[in-house]
N, C-alpha and C positions, 0 to 999 in steps of 0.2 A: 274555260275545265270543258271537252267534250263528252259525247253523250257515255260513251266507253268509260270515260274515266269516271264520271256517276256511276254507271252499272257495273265496276268494279269498287269503288267503295262503297256501295252497296251490298255489293255480295260480303266483303269485308264486316260491316255493321253488321249481316244476317250471321255471321258468325259468332261476332263478338256476344251479339243477344244469347244467342244458343249457350256458349257456353259459361254466360253470367246465370242463363235461367238454368243451366245445369247445376251449379252451385249453389243457387238463390234456394231452388227447392231441395236442400238438401236432405230435409226432414223425408220426401216421398221416397217411393222404393225406384228401385234401378229400372224398373220393369219399365217407370213412366218418364225417367231424368232419359235416358239411353234414347229410348225413340225419338225422343224430342230433340235430342241435340241431332241424331242421324236427319230428323226433317230440315234441321237449320241446315245441315252440311250440303243434303240435296238441292234444298231451296238456293243457296248459294252457289252451288255448282253450275244449276240450270241462268239464275240473271249471268254467272261469270260466261257460260257459251256464248250469249248474245252477244258478245263483246268482239271484235277482231282477234283480239290477242286469243280467246275461247276458241276462235274458226281455227285457228292456227292450230291451239293445241286438240282439239279434236281431230284434224285434217292431219297433224302428224301423228295420234293415235290409230288413226286409220291405216298409214302407209306402213307402221309396224306392226299391225296387226297380218297386213296383208304379206310383208316380207315373211313376217314369222310364221305364215302358212307355207311358204319358199321354203323352209330347212329342210333338210333333208338331217331327219333323227337316227339315231344308232341303234342299231337290234339290242333287244335285252345281252344276247349272248356278244355280240361287240363290246357293251357298255362293261358287263363283269370281264372280258380278258382283258380290256384296257386297263379296269381297275385294279387285277391281279397283278398286271404290268405295273403300276405305278407304287402298290401294296412291296413287290419284291424289290424295285428301284428302292425305294426309301430303307428298308431294311439293309440294302448292301450297302448305303450312304452312312446310315447310323454304323453299320459294325468297322467299315473303315476311319470311319472319323473318331471312333472308340479306341481302335489301332492305334491310330496317331499318335490320339490322347495321351496313350498308355504309353508310349514311345518317348513322348516328348513328358511326360512326367519321369520315367527313366533317368532320361537324359537331363534334366533338372535337378535330380537326387543326385548323379553323379557328379554334376559339376558343383554342385554346393559343400559335397563331399559328405551325402549320406546314402552311401551304397549300404544296399541291405542285402 
């Protein structure tokens, strides 16, 4: 068994201990239990980041943030315009489908002899 495997097993064990402790101390206030669980999770993350898998995950996260900074976000005006276009198209398609549905309903009533 490699050292990375042992570290990952330790991280899982820390999480399990945190969750078991969270439920074991059920009589305690959530102000005590939740931070304890968060500390266990943070400790498990720190241990897991020391492995090769953790290093790759950290590098992936850094790369994702770098790419996110390069995104050109739309302005407020552009967002509002696109939103209005989408809403108008949804309403148009809904009305079109409603008309088609009414037409099909009338056709079916005519075909089965329930002409009104």
